[in-house]
mmCIF entry with sequence, helices, sheets and N, C-alpha, C, O atoms, coordinates in Angstrom:
data_MODEL
# 
_entry.id   MODEL 
# 
_entity.id                         1 
_entity.type                       polymer 
_entity.pdbx_number_of_molecules   1 
# 
_entity_poly.entity_id                      1 
_entity_poly.type                           'polypeptide(L)' 
_entity_poly.nstd_linkage                   no 
_entity_poly.nstd_monomer                   no 
_entity_poly.pdbx_seq_one_letter_code       MLAARGWTNQEISQHMNISPNTVKRYVSTVLQKLNVNHRQALKKYMLQ 
_entity_poly.pdbx_seq_one_letter_code_can   MLAARGWTNQEISQHMNISPNTVKRYVSTVLQKLNVNHRQALKKYMLQ 
_entity_poly.pdbx_strand_id                 A 
# 
loop_
_entity_poly_seq.entity_id 
_entity_poly_seq.num 
_entity_poly_seq.mon_id 
_entity_poly_seq.hetero 
1 1  MET n 
1 2  LEU n 
1 3  ALA n 
1 4  ALA n 
1 5  ARG n 
1 6  GLY n 
1 7  TRP n 
1 8  THR n 
1 9  ASN n 
1 10 GLN n 
1 11 GLU n 
1 12 ILE n 
1 13 SER n 
1 14 GLN n 
1 15 HIS n 
1 16 MET n 
1 17 ASN n 
1 18 ILE n 
1 19 SER n 
1 20 PRO n 
1 21 ASN n 
1 22 THR n 
1 23 VAL n 
1 24 LYS n 
1 25 ARG n 
1 26 TYR n 
1 27 VAL n 
1 28 SER n 
1 29 THR n 
1 30 VAL n 
1 31 LEU n 
1 32 GLN n 
1 33 LYS n 
1 34 LEU n 
1 35 ASN n 
1 36 VAL n 
1 37 ASN n 
1 38 HIS n 
1 39 ARG n 
1 40 GLN n 
1 41 ALA n 
1 42 LEU n 
1 43 LYS n 
1 44 LYS n 
1 45 TYR n 
1 46 MET n 
1 47 LEU n 
1 48 GLN n 
# 
_struct_asym.id          A 
_struct_asym.entity_id   1 
# 
loop_
_struct_conf.conf_type_id 
_struct_conf.id 
_struct_conf.pdbx_PDB_helix_id 
_struct_conf.beg_label_comp_id 
_struct_conf.beg_label_asym_id 
_struct_conf.beg_label_seq_id 
_struct_conf.pdbx_beg_PDB_ins_code 
_struct_conf.end_label_comp_id 
_struct_conf.end_label_asym_id 
_struct_conf.end_label_seq_id 
_struct_conf.pdbx_end_PDB_ins_code 
_struct_conf.beg_auth_comp_id 
_struct_conf.beg_auth_asym_id 
_struct_conf.beg_auth_seq_id 
_struct_conf.end_auth_comp_id 
_struct_conf.end_auth_asym_id 
_struct_conf.end_auth_seq_id 
_struct_conf.pdbx_PDB_helix_class 
_struct_conf.details 
_struct_conf.pdbx_PDB_helix_length 
HELX_P HELX_P1 AA1 ASN A 9  ? MET A 16 ? ASN A 9  MET A 16 1 ? 8  
HELX_P HELX_P2 AA2 PRO A 20 ? LEU A 34 ? PRO A 20 LEU A 34 1 ? 15 
HELX_P HELX_P3 AA3 ARG A 39 ? LEU A 47 ? ARG A 39 LEU A 47 1 ? 9  
# 
_struct_conf_type.id          HELX_P 
_struct_conf_type.criteria    ? 
_struct_conf_type.reference   ? 
# 
loop_
_atom_site.group_PDB 
_atom_site.id 
_atom_site.type_symbol 
_atom_site.label_atom_id 
_atom_site.label_alt_id 
_atom_site.label_comp_id 
_atom_site.label_asym_id 
_atom_site.label_entity_id 
_atom_site.label_seq_id 
_atom_site.pdbx_PDB_ins_code 
_atom_site.Cartn_x 
_atom_site.Cartn_y 
_atom_site.Cartn_z 
_atom_site.occupancy 
_atom_site.B_iso_or_equiv 
_atom_site.pdbx_formal_charge 
_atom_site.auth_seq_id 
_atom_site.auth_comp_id 
_atom_site.auth_asym_id 
_atom_site.auth_atom_id 
_atom_site.pdbx_PDB_model_num 
ATOM 1   N N  . MET A 1 1  ? 101.100 105.872 81.615 1.00 0.00 ? 1  MET A N  1 
ATOM 2   C CA . MET A 1 1  ? 100.462 106.800 80.705 1.00 0.00 ? 1  MET A CA 1 
ATOM 3   C C  . MET A 1 1  ? 100.787 108.247 81.084 1.00 0.00 ? 1  MET A C  1 
ATOM 4   O O  . MET A 1 1  ? 100.957 109.097 80.210 1.00 0.00 ? 1  MET A O  1 
ATOM 5   N N  . LEU A 1 2  ? 100.872 108.518 82.364 1.00 0.00 ? 2  LEU A N  1 
ATOM 6   C CA . LEU A 1 2  ? 101.173 109.884 82.786 1.00 0.00 ? 2  LEU A CA 1 
ATOM 7   C C  . LEU A 1 2  ? 102.584 110.281 82.379 1.00 0.00 ? 2  LEU A C  1 
ATOM 8   O O  . LEU A 1 2  ? 102.828 111.422 81.989 1.00 0.00 ? 2  LEU A O  1 
ATOM 9   N N  . ALA A 1 3  ? 103.510 109.338 82.471 1.00 0.00 ? 3  ALA A N  1 
ATOM 10  C CA . ALA A 1 3  ? 104.888 109.615 82.061 1.00 0.00 ? 3  ALA A CA 1 
ATOM 11  C C  . ALA A 1 3  ? 104.944 109.899 80.566 1.00 0.00 ? 3  ALA A C  1 
ATOM 12  O O  . ALA A 1 3  ? 105.699 110.767 80.128 1.00 0.00 ? 3  ALA A O  1 
ATOM 13  N N  . ALA A 1 4  ? 104.158 109.182 79.788 1.00 0.00 ? 4  ALA A N  1 
ATOM 14  C CA . ALA A 1 4  ? 104.125 109.394 78.339 1.00 0.00 ? 4  ALA A CA 1 
ATOM 15  C C  . ALA A 1 4  ? 103.497 110.744 77.997 1.00 0.00 ? 4  ALA A C  1 
ATOM 16  O O  . ALA A 1 4  ? 103.775 111.311 76.941 1.00 0.00 ? 4  ALA A O  1 
ATOM 17  N N  . ARG A 1 5  ? 102.662 111.252 78.881 1.00 0.00 ? 5  ARG A N  1 
ATOM 18  C CA . ARG A 1 5  ? 102.039 112.562 78.654 1.00 0.00 ? 5  ARG A CA 1 
ATOM 19  C C  . ARG A 1 5  ? 102.943 113.719 79.049 1.00 0.00 ? 5  ARG A C  1 
ATOM 20  O O  . ARG A 1 5  ? 102.579 114.883 78.880 1.00 0.00 ? 5  ARG A O  1 
ATOM 21  N N  . GLY A 1 6  ? 104.134 113.397 79.581 1.00 0.00 ? 6  GLY A N  1 
ATOM 22  C CA . GLY A 1 6  ? 105.088 114.434 79.924 1.00 0.00 ? 6  GLY A CA 1 
ATOM 23  C C  . GLY A 1 6  ? 105.067 114.865 81.378 1.00 0.00 ? 6  GLY A C  1 
ATOM 24  O O  . GLY A 1 6  ? 105.721 115.842 81.741 1.00 0.00 ? 6  GLY A O  1 
ATOM 25  N N  . TRP A 1 7  ? 104.328 114.155 82.215 1.00 0.00 ? 7  TRP A N  1 
ATOM 26  C CA . TRP A 1 7  ? 104.295 114.486 83.633 1.00 0.00 ? 7  TRP A CA 1 
ATOM 27  C C  . TRP A 1 7  ? 105.636 114.130 84.260 1.00 0.00 ? 7  TRP A C  1 
ATOM 28  O O  . TRP A 1 7  ? 106.254 113.141 83.867 1.00 0.00 ? 7  TRP A O  1 
ATOM 29  N N  . THR A 1 8  ? 106.088 114.907 85.215 1.00 0.00 ? 8  THR A N  1 
ATOM 30  C CA . THR A 1 8  ? 107.315 114.608 85.939 1.00 0.00 ? 8  THR A CA 1 
ATOM 31  C C  . THR A 1 8  ? 107.038 113.554 87.002 1.00 0.00 ? 8  THR A C  1 
ATOM 32  O O  . THR A 1 8  ? 105.888 113.291 87.351 1.00 0.00 ? 8  THR A O  1 
ATOM 33  N N  . ASN A 1 9  ? 108.119 112.952 87.513 1.00 0.00 ? 9  ASN A N  1 
ATOM 34  C CA . ASN A 1 9  ? 107.962 111.978 88.594 1.00 0.00 ? 9  ASN A CA 1 
ATOM 35  C C  . ASN A 1 9  ? 107.270 112.605 89.802 1.00 0.00 ? 9  ASN A C  1 
ATOM 36  O O  . ASN A 1 9  ? 106.435 111.975 90.450 1.00 0.00 ? 9  ASN A O  1 
ATOM 37  N N  . GLN A 1 10 ? 107.628 113.848 90.094 1.00 0.00 ? 10 GLN A N  1 
ATOM 38  C CA . GLN A 1 10 ? 107.028 114.553 91.234 1.00 0.00 ? 10 GLN A CA 1 
ATOM 39  C C  . GLN A 1 10 ? 105.523 114.744 91.025 1.00 0.00 ? 10 GLN A C  1 
ATOM 40  O O  . GLN A 1 10 ? 104.739 114.519 91.946 1.00 0.00 ? 10 GLN A O  1 
ATOM 41  N N  . GLU A 1 11 ? 105.121 115.153 89.834 1.00 0.00 ? 11 GLU A N  1 
ATOM 42  C CA . GLU A 1 11 ? 103.702 115.353 89.541 1.00 0.00 ? 11 GLU A CA 1 
ATOM 43  C C  . GLU A 1 11 ? 102.931 114.040 89.642 1.00 0.00 ? 11 GLU A C  1 
ATOM 44  O O  . GLU A 1 11 ? 101.834 113.996 90.199 1.00 0.00 ? 11 GLU A O  1 
ATOM 45  N N  . ILE A 1 12 ? 103.508 112.982 89.105 1.00 0.00 ? 12 ILE A N  1 
ATOM 46  C CA . ILE A 1 12 ? 102.857 111.667 89.157 1.00 0.00 ? 12 ILE A CA 1 
ATOM 47  C C  . ILE A 1 12 ? 102.723 111.204 90.602 1.00 0.00 ? 12 ILE A C  1 
ATOM 48  O O  . ILE A 1 12 ? 101.678 110.695 91.007 1.00 0.00 ? 12 ILE A O  1 
ATOM 49  N N  . SER A 1 13 ? 103.794 111.388 91.378 1.00 0.00 ? 13 SER A N  1 
ATOM 50  C CA . SER A 1 13 ? 103.758 110.928 92.778 1.00 0.00 ? 13 SER A CA 1 
ATOM 51  C C  . SER A 1 13 ? 102.702 111.674 93.579 1.00 0.00 ? 13 SER A C  1 
ATOM 52  O O  . SER A 1 13 ? 102.017 111.071 94.405 1.00 0.00 ? 13 SER A O  1 
ATOM 53  N N  . GLN A 1 14 ? 102.560 112.973 93.350 1.00 0.00 ? 14 GLN A N  1 
ATOM 54  C CA . GLN A 1 14 ? 101.531 113.742 94.053 1.00 0.00 ? 14 GLN A CA 1 
ATOM 55  C C  . GLN A 1 14 ? 100.139 113.303 93.625 1.00 0.00 ? 14 GLN A C  1 
ATOM 56  O O  . GLN A 1 14 ? 99.240  113.196 94.460 1.00 0.00 ? 14 GLN A O  1 
ATOM 57  N N  . HIS A 1 15 ? 99.952  113.049 92.344 1.00 0.00 ? 15 HIS A N  1 
ATOM 58  C CA . HIS A 1 15 ? 98.660  112.638 91.817 1.00 0.00 ? 15 HIS A CA 1 
ATOM 59  C C  . HIS A 1 15 ? 98.241  111.266 92.360 1.00 0.00 ? 15 HIS A C  1 
ATOM 60  O O  . HIS A 1 15 ? 97.068  111.036 92.657 1.00 0.00 ? 15 HIS A O  1 
ATOM 61  N N  . MET A 1 16 ? 99.220  110.360 92.484 1.00 0.00 ? 16 MET A N  1 
ATOM 62  C CA . MET A 1 16 ? 98.922  108.992 92.897 1.00 0.00 ? 16 MET A CA 1 
ATOM 63  C C  . MET A 1 16 ? 99.182  108.736 94.383 1.00 0.00 ? 16 MET A C  1 
ATOM 64  O O  . MET A 1 16 ? 98.969  107.627 94.874 1.00 0.00 ? 16 MET A O  1 
ATOM 65  N N  . ASN A 1 17 ? 99.647  109.773 95.100 1.00 0.00 ? 17 ASN A N  1 
ATOM 66  C CA . ASN A 1 17 ? 99.942  109.648 96.530 1.00 0.00 ? 17 ASN A CA 1 
ATOM 67  C C  . ASN A 1 17 ? 100.952 108.544 96.829 1.00 0.00 ? 17 ASN A C  1 
ATOM 68  O O  . ASN A 1 17 ? 100.760 107.738 97.739 1.00 0.00 ? 17 ASN A O  1 
ATOM 69  N N  . ILE A 1 18 ? 102.038 108.522 96.041 1.00 0.00 ? 18 ILE A N  1 
ATOM 70  C CA . ILE A 1 18 ? 103.131 107.590 96.270 1.00 0.00 ? 18 ILE A CA 1 
ATOM 71  C C  . ILE A 1 18 ? 104.438 108.361 96.227 1.00 0.00 ? 18 ILE A C  1 
ATOM 72  O O  . ILE A 1 18 ? 104.455 109.533 95.848 1.00 0.00 ? 18 ILE A O  1 
ATOM 73  N N  . SER A 1 19 ? 105.517 107.727 96.603 1.00 0.00 ? 19 SER A N  1 
ATOM 74  C CA . SER A 1 19 ? 106.830 108.360 96.640 1.00 0.00 ? 19 SER A CA 1 
ATOM 75  C C  . SER A 1 19 ? 107.364 108.619 95.230 1.00 0.00 ? 19 SER A C  1 
ATOM 76  O O  . SER A 1 19 ? 107.129 107.814 94.328 1.00 0.00 ? 19 SER A O  1 
ATOM 77  N N  . PRO A 1 20 ? 108.077 109.730 95.026 1.00 0.00 ? 20 PRO A N  1 
ATOM 78  C CA . PRO A 1 20 ? 108.718 109.977 93.722 1.00 0.00 ? 20 PRO A CA 1 
ATOM 79  C C  . PRO A 1 20 ? 109.709 108.873 93.351 1.00 0.00 ? 20 PRO A C  1 
ATOM 80  O O  . PRO A 1 20 ? 109.876 108.565 92.171 1.00 0.00 ? 20 PRO A O  1 
ATOM 81  N N  . ASN A 1 21 ? 110.364 108.277 94.344 1.00 0.00 ? 21 ASN A N  1 
ATOM 82  C CA . ASN A 1 21 ? 111.281 107.172 94.062 1.00 0.00 ? 21 ASN A CA 1 
ATOM 83  C C  . ASN A 1 21 ? 110.541 105.946 93.542 1.00 0.00 ? 21 ASN A C  1 
ATOM 84  O O  . ASN A 1 21 ? 111.060 105.218 92.696 1.00 0.00 ? 21 ASN A O  1 
ATOM 85  N N  . THR A 1 22 ? 109.341 105.719 94.039 1.00 0.00 ? 22 THR A N  1 
ATOM 86  C CA . THR A 1 22 ? 108.521 104.611 93.555 1.00 0.00 ? 22 THR A CA 1 
ATOM 87  C C  . THR A 1 22 ? 108.147 104.847 92.100 1.00 0.00 ? 22 THR A C  1 
ATOM 88  O O  . THR A 1 22 ? 108.196 103.927 91.283 1.00 0.00 ? 22 THR A O  1 
ATOM 89  N N  . VAL A 1 23 ? 107.776 106.069 91.778 1.00 0.00 ? 23 VAL A N  1 
ATOM 90  C CA . VAL A 1 23 ? 107.434 106.422 90.399 1.00 0.00 ? 23 VAL A CA 1 
ATOM 91  C C  . VAL A 1 23 ? 108.648 106.193 89.498 1.00 0.00 ? 23 VAL A C  1 
ATOM 92  O O  . VAL A 1 23 ? 108.530 105.623 88.413 1.00 0.00 ? 23 VAL A O  1 
ATOM 93  N N  . LYS A 1 24 ? 109.805 106.642 89.955 1.00 0.00 ? 24 LYS A N  1 
ATOM 94  C CA . LYS A 1 24 ? 111.029 106.482 89.171 1.00 0.00 ? 24 LYS A CA 1 
ATOM 95  C C  . LYS A 1 24 ? 111.302 105.010 88.889 1.00 0.00 ? 24 LYS A C  1 
ATOM 96  O O  . LYS A 1 24 ? 111.652 104.643 87.767 1.00 0.00 ? 24 LYS A O  1 
ATOM 97  N N  . ARG A 1 25 ? 111.144 104.170 89.902 1.00 0.00 ? 25 ARG A N  1 
ATOM 98  C CA . ARG A 1 25 ? 111.378 102.733 89.742 1.00 0.00 ? 25 ARG A CA 1 
ATOM 99  C C  . ARG A 1 25 ? 110.367 102.126 88.769 1.00 0.00 ? 25 ARG A C  1 
ATOM 100 O O  . ARG A 1 25 ? 110.741 101.328 87.908 1.00 0.00 ? 25 ARG A O  1 
ATOM 101 N N  . TYR A 1 26 ? 109.096 102.495 88.897 1.00 0.00 ? 26 TYR A N  1 
ATOM 102 C CA . TYR A 1 26 ? 108.064 101.963 88.015 1.00 0.00 ? 26 TYR A CA 1 
ATOM 103 C C  . TYR A 1 26 ? 108.306 102.381 86.565 1.00 0.00 ? 26 TYR A C  1 
ATOM 104 O O  . TYR A 1 26 ? 108.188 101.564 85.652 1.00 0.00 ? 26 TYR A O  1 
ATOM 105 N N  . VAL A 1 27 ? 108.645 103.653 86.356 1.00 0.00 ? 27 VAL A N  1 
ATOM 106 C CA . VAL A 1 27 ? 108.883 104.145 84.996 1.00 0.00 ? 27 VAL A CA 1 
ATOM 107 C C  . VAL A 1 27 ? 110.090 103.428 84.392 1.00 0.00 ? 27 VAL A C  1 
ATOM 108 O O  . VAL A 1 27 ? 110.060 103.032 83.227 1.00 0.00 ? 27 VAL A O  1 
ATOM 109 N N  . SER A 1 28 ? 111.142 103.261 85.177 1.00 0.00 ? 28 SER A N  1 
ATOM 110 C CA . SER A 1 28 ? 112.334 102.560 84.690 1.00 0.00 ? 28 SER A CA 1 
ATOM 111 C C  . SER A 1 28 ? 112.003 101.126 84.283 1.00 0.00 ? 28 SER A C  1 
ATOM 112 O O  . SER A 1 28 ? 112.479 100.637 83.258 1.00 0.00 ? 28 SER A O  1 
ATOM 113 N N  . THR A 1 29 ? 111.191 100.465 85.088 1.00 0.00 ? 29 THR A N  1 
ATOM 114 C CA . THR A 1 29 ? 110.796 99.088  84.785 1.00 0.00 ? 29 THR A CA 1 
ATOM 115 C C  . THR A 1 29 ? 109.989 99.027  83.494 1.00 0.00 ? 29 THR A C  1 
ATOM 116 O O  . THR A 1 29 ? 110.209 98.144  82.665 1.00 0.00 ? 29 THR A O  1 
ATOM 117 N N  . VAL A 1 30 ? 109.071 99.947  83.323 1.00 0.00 ? 30 VAL A N  1 
ATOM 118 C CA . VAL A 1 30 ? 108.254 99.979  82.113 1.00 0.00 ? 30 VAL A CA 1 
ATOM 119 C C  . VAL A 1 30 ? 109.126 100.231 80.877 1.00 0.00 ? 30 VAL A C  1 
ATOM 120 O O  . VAL A 1 30 ? 108.954 99.579  79.847 1.00 0.00 ? 30 VAL A O  1 
ATOM 121 N N  . LEU A 1 31 ? 110.052 101.167 80.986 1.00 0.00 ? 31 LEU A N  1 
ATOM 122 C CA . LEU A 1 31 ? 110.940 101.457 79.865 1.00 0.00 ? 31 LEU A CA 1 
ATOM 123 C C  . LEU A 1 31 ? 111.759 100.225 79.480 1.00 0.00 ? 31 LEU A C  1 
ATOM 124 O O  . LEU A 1 31 ? 111.933 99.941  78.295 1.00 0.00 ? 31 LEU A O  1 
ATOM 125 N N  . GLN A 1 32 ? 112.259 99.500  80.470 1.00 0.00 ? 32 GLN A N  1 
ATOM 126 C CA . GLN A 1 32 ? 113.027 98.285  80.195 1.00 0.00 ? 32 GLN A CA 1 
ATOM 127 C C  . GLN A 1 32 ? 112.169 97.223  79.532 1.00 0.00 ? 32 GLN A C  1 
ATOM 128 O O  . GLN A 1 32 ? 112.597 96.600  78.561 1.00 0.00 ? 32 GLN A O  1 
ATOM 129 N N  . LYS A 1 33 ? 110.973 97.010  80.038 1.00 0.00 ? 33 LYS A N  1 
ATOM 130 C CA . LYS A 1 33 ? 110.107 95.967  79.498 1.00 0.00 ? 33 LYS A CA 1 
ATOM 131 C C  . LYS A 1 33 ? 109.653 96.270  78.075 1.00 0.00 ? 33 LYS A C  1 
ATOM 132 O O  . LYS A 1 33 ? 109.456 95.357  77.273 1.00 0.00 ? 33 LYS A O  1 
ATOM 133 N N  . LEU A 1 34 ? 109.489 97.555  77.763 1.00 0.00 ? 34 LEU A N  1 
ATOM 134 C CA . LEU A 1 34 ? 109.076 97.941  76.416 1.00 0.00 ? 34 LEU A CA 1 
ATOM 135 C C  . LEU A 1 34 ? 110.267 98.164  75.493 1.00 0.00 ? 34 LEU A C  1 
ATOM 136 O O  . LEU A 1 34 ? 110.102 98.431  74.303 1.00 0.00 ? 34 LEU A O  1 
ATOM 137 N N  . ASN A 1 35 ? 111.470 98.050  76.053 1.00 0.00 ? 35 ASN A N  1 
ATOM 138 C CA . ASN A 1 35 ? 112.707 98.208  75.299 1.00 0.00 ? 35 ASN A CA 1 
ATOM 139 C C  . ASN A 1 35 ? 112.806 99.593  74.646 1.00 0.00 ? 35 ASN A C  1 
ATOM 140 O O  . ASN A 1 35 ? 113.150 99.718  73.471 1.00 0.00 ? 35 ASN A O  1 
ATOM 141 N N  . VAL A 1 36 ? 112.499 100.621 75.432 1.00 0.00 ? 36 VAL A N  1 
ATOM 142 C CA . VAL A 1 36 ? 112.672 102.009 74.992 1.00 0.00 ? 36 VAL A CA 1 
ATOM 143 C C  . VAL A 1 36 ? 113.612 102.701 75.970 1.00 0.00 ? 36 VAL A C  1 
ATOM 144 O O  . VAL A 1 36 ? 113.725 102.294 77.126 1.00 0.00 ? 36 VAL A O  1 
ATOM 145 N N  . ASN A 1 37 ? 114.292 103.757 75.498 1.00 0.00 ? 37 ASN A N  1 
ATOM 146 C CA . ASN A 1 37 ? 115.333 104.391 76.297 1.00 0.00 ? 37 ASN A CA 1 
ATOM 147 C C  . ASN A 1 37 ? 114.902 105.668 77.002 1.00 0.00 ? 37 ASN A C  1 
ATOM 148 O O  . ASN A 1 37 ? 115.464 106.006 78.043 1.00 0.00 ? 37 ASN A O  1 
ATOM 149 N N  . HIS A 1 38 ? 113.935 106.377 76.471 1.00 0.00 ? 38 HIS A N  1 
ATOM 150 C CA . HIS A 1 38 ? 113.560 107.680 77.011 1.00 0.00 ? 38 HIS A CA 1 
ATOM 151 C C  . HIS A 1 38 ? 112.048 107.805 77.078 1.00 0.00 ? 38 HIS A C  1 
ATOM 152 O O  . HIS A 1 38 ? 111.312 107.048 76.445 1.00 0.00 ? 38 HIS A O  1 
ATOM 153 N N  . ARG A 1 39 ? 111.611 108.765 77.849 1.00 0.00 ? 39 ARG A N  1 
ATOM 154 C CA . ARG A 1 39 ? 110.167 109.030 77.943 1.00 0.00 ? 39 ARG A CA 1 
ATOM 155 C C  . ARG A 1 39 ? 109.589 109.468 76.602 1.00 0.00 ? 39 ARG A C  1 
ATOM 156 O O  . ARG A 1 39 ? 108.436 109.166 76.292 1.00 0.00 ? 39 ARG A O  1 
ATOM 157 N N  . GLN A 1 40 ? 110.381 110.175 75.811 1.00 0.00 ? 40 GLN A N  1 
ATOM 158 C CA . GLN A 1 40 ? 109.901 110.596 74.498 1.00 0.00 ? 40 GLN A CA 1 
ATOM 159 C C  . GLN A 1 40 ? 109.646 109.382 73.610 1.00 0.00 ? 40 GLN A C  1 
ATOM 160 O O  . GLN A 1 40 ? 108.682 109.357 72.846 1.00 0.00 ? 40 GLN A O  1 
ATOM 161 N N  . ALA A 1 41 ? 110.509 108.382 73.713 1.00 0.00 ? 41 ALA A N  1 
ATOM 162 C CA . ALA A 1 41 ? 110.296 107.146 72.960 1.00 0.00 ? 41 ALA A CA 1 
ATOM 163 C C  . ALA A 1 41 ? 109.083 106.407 73.494 1.00 0.00 ? 41 ALA A C  1 
ATOM 164 O O  . ALA A 1 41 ? 108.370 105.751 72.735 1.00 0.00 ? 41 ALA A O  1 
ATOM 165 N N  . LEU A 1 42 ? 108.844 106.507 74.786 1.00 0.00 ? 42 LEU A N  1 
ATOM 166 C CA . LEU A 1 42 ? 107.653 105.913 75.386 1.00 0.00 ? 42 LEU A CA 1 
ATOM 167 C C  . LEU A 1 42 ? 106.394 106.539 74.804 1.00 0.00 ? 42 LEU A C  1 
ATOM 168 O O  . LEU A 1 42 ? 105.424 105.841 74.511 1.00 0.00 ? 42 LEU A O  1 
ATOM 169 N N  . LYS A 1 43 ? 106.415 107.849 74.640 1.00 0.00 ? 43 LYS A N  1 
ATOM 170 C CA . LYS A 1 43 ? 105.267 108.549 74.056 1.00 0.00 ? 43 LYS A CA 1 
ATOM 171 C C  . LYS A 1 43 ? 105.014 108.049 72.637 1.00 0.00 ? 43 LYS A C  1 
ATOM 172 O O  . LYS A 1 43 ? 103.867 107.792 72.271 1.00 0.00 ? 43 LYS A O  1 
ATOM 173 N N  . LYS A 1 44 ? 106.058 107.907 71.844 1.00 0.00 ? 44 LYS A N  1 
ATOM 174 C CA . LYS A 1 44 ? 105.904 107.382 70.473 1.00 0.00 ? 44 LYS A CA 1 
ATOM 175 C C  . LYS A 1 44 ? 105.354 105.965 70.507 1.00 0.00 ? 44 LYS A C  1 
ATOM 176 O O  . LYS A 1 44 ? 104.493 105.612 69.702 1.00 0.00 ? 44 LYS A O  1 
ATOM 177 N N  . TYR A 1 45 ? 105.843 105.154 71.432 1.00 0.00 ? 45 TYR A N  1 
ATOM 178 C CA . TYR A 1 45 ? 105.372 103.776 71.562 1.00 0.00 ? 45 TYR A CA 1 
ATOM 179 C C  . TYR A 1 45 ? 103.874 103.750 71.898 1.00 0.00 ? 45 TYR A C  1 
ATOM 180 O O  . TYR A 1 45 ? 103.123 102.953 71.336 1.00 0.00 ? 45 TYR A O  1 
ATOM 181 N N  . MET A 1 46 ? 103.454 104.609 72.802 1.00 0.00 ? 46 MET A N  1 
ATOM 182 C CA . MET A 1 46 ? 102.051 104.651 73.223 1.00 0.00 ? 46 MET A CA 1 
ATOM 183 C C  . MET A 1 46 ? 101.130 105.107 72.093 1.00 0.00 ? 46 MET A C  1 
ATOM 184 O O  . MET A 1 46 ? 99.957  104.735 72.069 1.00 0.00 ? 46 MET A O  1 
ATOM 185 N N  . LEU A 1 47 ? 101.640 105.903 71.163 1.00 0.00 ? 47 LEU A N  1 
ATOM 186 C CA . LEU A 1 47 ? 100.816 106.413 70.071 1.00 0.00 ? 47 LEU A CA 1 
ATOM 187 C C  . LEU A 1 47 ? 100.685 105.436 68.907 1.00 0.00 ? 47 LEU A C  1 
ATOM 188 O O  . LEU A 1 47 ? 99.898  105.664 67.988 1.00 0.00 ? 47 LEU A O  1 
ATOM 189 N N  . GLN A 1 48 ? 101.453 104.352 68.942 1.00 0.00 ? 48 GLN A N  1 
ATOM 190 C CA . GLN A 1 48 ? 101.372 103.366 67.851 1.00 0.00 ? 48 GLN A CA 1 
ATOM 191 C C  . GLN A 1 48 ? 100.101 102.585 67.911 1.00 0.00 ? 48 GLN A C  1 
ATOM 192 O O  . GLN A 1 48 ? 99.870  101.715 67.070 1.00 0.00 ? 48 GLN A O  1 
# 
């Protein structure tokens, strides 16, 4: 949800106290599972 709101990986990692690389991996996995290519498409998907 934070990625869909436009937060950067760095901002998310600081907020959740995890590594930016972990955030990157999680976001990539979510994008693949939802079959979307970009964070902007993720935002549109979340608003449906």
